[in-house]
C-alpha positions in Angstrom: 26.9 1.2 3.2 23.4 -0.5 4.8 21.4 -1.6 1.6 17.7 -0.4 3.3 19.3 3.9 4.0 19.8 2.8 7.6 22.0 5.4 9.3 25.7 4.5 10.4 29.0 6.5 11.5 27.6 7.6 15.0 29.7 10.5 16.0 30.5 13.0 19.4 29.2 16.2 19.5 31.4 18.9 18.1 34.0 16.2 17.8 35.4 17.4 14.8 35.9 21.3 16.2 39.0 23.0 15.3 42.1 23.3 17.5 43.2 26.1 17.5 46.8 27.1 17.8 50.0 29.3 18.4 52.4 30.6 19.8 55.7 32.8 19.9 59.2 31.9 19.8 61.9 34.2 22.5 65.2 34.8 21.1 67.9 36.1 24.0 70.8 38.3 22.4 73.8 39.4 24.3 75.0 43.0 24.5 78.4 43.7 25.2 79.8 46.8 26.0 83.4 48.4 25.2 86.6 47.2 26.4 87.7 49.7 29.0 90.3 52.1 27.6 94.3 51.7 29.3 94.9 54.3 32.3 96.7 57.2 31.1 99.1 59.7 33.1 101.5 62.5 32.6 104.7 61.4 31.1 108.2 61.5 32.9 110.6 64.3 32.8 113.8 62.8 30.5 116.7 62.8 32.7 120.0 64.7 31.3 121.7 63.5 28.3 124.7 62.2 30.2 122.6 59.5 32.0 122.4 56.3 30.8 119.0 55.6 29.6 117.4 52.4 30.7 117.1 49.4 29.5 113.4 48.3 28.9 111.8 45.4 30.2 110.5 43.7 28.0 106.7 42.8 28.3 105.6 39.5 28.6 103.4 37.9 25.8 100.1 36.3 27.0 99.4 32.9 27.0 95.9 33.1 25.1 93.3 31.0 26.9 91.5 27.7 25.9 88.1 27.5 26.6 86.4 24.3 27.5 83.2 25.6 27.7 80.9 23.3 25.3 79.0 25.8 22.5 76.1 26.8 23.4 73.3 25.4 20.6 71.0 26.8 18.0 67.5 26.0 18.7 65.8 24.3 16.3 62.6 26.5 15.4 59.2 24.9 15.5 57.4 23.9 12.0 54.2 25.8 11.6 51.6 23.2 10.5 50.9 23.0 7.1 46.9 24.5 6.8 44.5 26.5 4.6 41.5 28.5 4.9 38.0 26.9 5.1 36.9 26.5 2.0 33.9 23.6 0.7 35.4 20.7 -1.3 33.8 20.5 -4.4 35.8 17.3 -6.2 37.3 13.9 -4.3 40.5 12.1 -6.7 41.8 8.7 -5.6 44.1 8.3 -8.5 45.8 4.8 -7.7 42.0 3.2 -7.3 40.3 5.4 -10.2 37.6 7.4 -7.8 36.8 10.4 -9.2 33.4 12.4 -7.7 31.5 15.2 -6.9 31.3 16.3 -3.5 28.0 16.5 -2.0 27.4 18.1 1.7 26.0 16.0 4.5 24.5 17.1 8.1 23.4 15.0 11.2 20.2 13.2 11.3 17.9 14.0 14.9 19.6 10.4 16.4 23.2 12.5 15.9 24.5 10.0 13.1 25.8 11.2 10.3 23.5 11.5 7.3 24.3 9.0 3.8 24.2 9.9 0.4 21.7 8.4 -2.1 22.1 5.3 -3.0 22.1 5.0 -6.8 25.2 4.0 -8.5 26.5 7.8 -10.0 25.3 9.5 -6.5 28.7 11.2 -5.2 30.3 10.9 -2.0 29.5 13.2 0.9 31.5 15.6 2.6 30.2 15.9 6.4 30.2 19.8 6.7 30.2 19.4 10.5 34.2 18.7 10.3 36.7 21.3 9.0 37.2 21.7 5.1 39.7 19.7 3.3 42.9 21.5 4.4 41.9 22.9 7.9 43.7 21.9 10.9 41.1 18.8 12.1 40.2 16.1 10.2 37.8 16.5 6.9 35.7 13.7 6.7 34.1 11.6 3.9 31.4 9.2 3.5 30.4 6.9 0.9 28.6 3.8 -0.3 30.7 0.0 -1.0 27.7 -0.8 -3.2 24.0 -1.6 -2.7 21.8 -4.7 -3.8 19.6 -2.8 -6.8 23.1 -0.4 -8.1 26.0 -2.9 -7.3 29.4 -1.3 -7.1 29.1 2.4 -6.3 31.5 5.2 -5.1 33.5 3.9 -2.5 33.8 0.6 -3.8 37.7 0.2 -4.1 38.4 2.5 -1.0 39.8 -1.1 1.1 42.5 -1.2 -1.8 43.6 2.1 -1.1 47.6 1.8 0.5 49.9 4.0 2.3 51.3 6.4 0.4 48.9 6.7 -2.0 47.8 10.8 -2.9 44.6 12.2 -2.4 43.6 15.0 -4.0 40.2 17.7 -3.1 39.6 20.2 -5.1 38.3 23.1 -3.4 35.2 25.7 -4.0 38.4 28.8 -4.0 40.2 27.1 -6.6 42.4 25.8 -4.7 43.1 21.7 -4.6 44.7 20.2 -1.2 46.6 17.4 -1.5 47.1 14.8 0.4 49.0 11.4 1.1 47.6 8.3 2.8 49.2 7.2 6.5 46.8 3.5 6.7 44.0 2.5 6.4 41.7 0.1 8.7 38.9 -1.8 9.2 37.0 -1.5 12.2 34.1 -3.7 13.5 30.9 -1.3 13.7 30.0 -2.8 17.4 33.5 -1.1 18.2 34.3 1.8 16.1 36.7 3.8 16.8 35.1 7.3 17.5 37.4 9.8 18.8 40.3 8.3 16.5 38.7 8.7 13.5 36.1 12.0 14.3 38.6 13.9 17.1 40.7 16.9 16.8 44.0 16.4 15.5 47.3 19.0 15.6 47.3 19.0 11.8 45.2 19.0 8.9 44.0 15.6 8.2 40.9 13.8 6.3 39.1 10.7 6.9 37.2 8.5 3.8 34.6 6.1 5.5 32.4 3.7 4.0 31.4 0.1 5.3 33.1 -3.6 4.9 34.0 -6.3 6.2 31.4 -9.6 5.6 27.7 -8.8 4.3 25.3 -10.4 6.5 22.7 -11.4 4.1 20.5 -11.5 7.0 20.6 -8.0 8.6 21.3 -6.7 5.1 24.6 -4.9 6.0 28.1 -4.8 6.2 29.8 -5.9 10.1 32.4 -3.6 9.5 33.7 -0.1 8.4 36.8 1.0 6.1 38.8 3.9 7.3 41.0 5.8 5.3 43.2 7.8 7.1 45.8 10.5 5.3 47.9 14.1 6.4 47.7 17.1 3.9 50.8 17.8 2.3 50.7 20.4 0.1 48.4 22.8 -2.3 47.7 23.7 -5.8 45.9 26.9 -7.7 
């Protein structure tokens, strides 16, 4: 993040609103009536004893019919999206790169940009409280500094070293730990930051970790890009 307390990461108002998903599966059941009873009737009178009994006509054996119709496929149920109820995050861990930080709560500045955490070496990462909590449907957004001129490396210094498949754990106030897996890591120029891709609605529970990246400009005292980690929820413990 920029040295001189400049704010980064302008977002669209309401971009992280949760999506409500719903639906019902309708299962059709076929009902079949009983087979009809064979017709009945009174027995004929027996002939005189001297008369020869008629030879019974053999009953032909019916040939079984073979259906050529293709069987009706069983519909595959649509899986329910994995998600958790609302609970604010308290700690963020990325074991593969040694990130282990408390979490502060951040809002918006008057100009509509996200507030940023403090600039001290030991200041924690921040969760943007206008986004879903980790595990809810939608992208939970975390921001942190990569380094400052005075403090040197800070909380998200190694964020760009995260690789797809890495695990991220977010501890929540309700005692549940939300487990995420990284999908991709992108380095986006600040001049063309993909706001909808980062902050927009998603149909499942996702995570965004954001810090500064790219080349450092000693004249403007800021980085030219943002590093963004995209991850999705895979489970929870606790």
